[in-house]
Residue, then its C-alpha position, 0 to 999 in steps of 0.5 A: m439806233i442801239t438795239f438790244p438782244q432779245v434774251a434775258i441778261l443778268r442785270k449788273p449792279l449800277k456801281t461801276p463809275a470808274f468803268c463808265e467814265t472810261v467808256l465815256k472817254a473812249a473816243g470813237v468806241d461804240l458802247t455795248p447795249d449794257q454799257a449804254a444802259i449803265a451810262v444813261e442810268r447814271n443820270d436822273c431823267p429830266n423828262c420822267e424824273a426817274p432817278a439815277g439807277s432806274p430806267c425811264r417810265t411812261r406817264g402810265g407808270k410802265t417801264a419805257t421801251k426806250y430812254h427819253t432823249p433829254r436823258f440819254i443825250l446827257v451821255p456824250a458818247l450817245r448824242e449821235e444816236l437817234e434812240v437808245l432802247v431799254p434792255e429786256d432785263r429792265e422789263p420794258g412795258r411792265p409796271w415801273k419799279p426803281g432800280p438800285p440807287v446810284k450816285a448821279a453822274p457829274a456834269e460831263p464836259t461840253a462835247k463837240p457840236i451836234r449837227i442836225g441836217y434837214a433835206r427837202c424837195s417838193t415832189a416825189q419825182q425829185e431826188l434828195q440824194s445830192q442834199l443827203d450827200a452834202l449833209a453827210r460831208a458836213k458831218c451831220k449824224r442825224v438827218f431828217s428828210e421829206k418830199i413836201s412843198t414849202r406851201v404845206k404849212t406843217r412839215p413833219e420832218l422839219e418839226q422833228a428836226f426842230k424838236l430834237a434840237y430843242d430837246i438837246r439844248e434843254a437837256a444840255p444847255d452848254q451843248e452846241v447844236i447846229l441845224t444844217v441845210h443844203k440851201l436856204k430854200r430847202l428850209a423856207r419859201n421866202a425871206a419872211e418865213l426864213m426870218t421866222l424860223s431863224g428867230q425860233l432857232q436863235g431863241a432856243g440857242v440853236q445855230l443855223e448853217l448853210g451848205l454852199g452847194q456842190g463844188r463850192g465847199g464849206l459852210l456858211w453861218v447864218e446869223h438871224s440879225s444879218l439875214h436882211r443883208l442877204n439878197l432874198p425874195r421878200t414877196p409871198g412868192c418863192w425863191p427866184t430860181n428853181c422855186s419848185t424844188 
């Protein structure tokens, strides 16, 4: 998460495209809060329709406290951030007012794939760290995890993972987005549920990726059309081994 100093800062005119282009192309260099705001505000917001040069706004007409995800992910250098806060000089929480107009940024070239990780175990006594370690090795920068049974119909963190993937794809259709899980049973309880979830991801243009487990290395692409070839349980029951996890 990018945080901003809680002090008044002089708002820079958003008329530095050459500077922003240099920042955006600087591989491996984190943007400062002010640089991030300048970069984000070079794009119109697909969510609240705030024009380039202005901060995001709420439905109530206030300046938002953070930029909307579909907007800040238009900046490749910020796509691995969970949120980007609006600086204090934009007066978040106060009535929204437009900033100085700027020319909207041209479309950025497609960035490297974004991997979103999901980890789950059923009970509070079970550990998640091995899954989190595997997802880190798979280079997942955003990981959602929870301790909840697949018997529970609503899994909040899984829903958040899906929502983030959908938001990214909607805002940047050319961006490759991958949902990575350590084992299929972490995502679904049986083949029917797995087919449903996989179909939802495929329909939104999101790929599903399976970690092969500790000690085996590598990742496995899971194509929705080929799931029927996997040896999966087809009854309403759970996976054949370790089904409680």
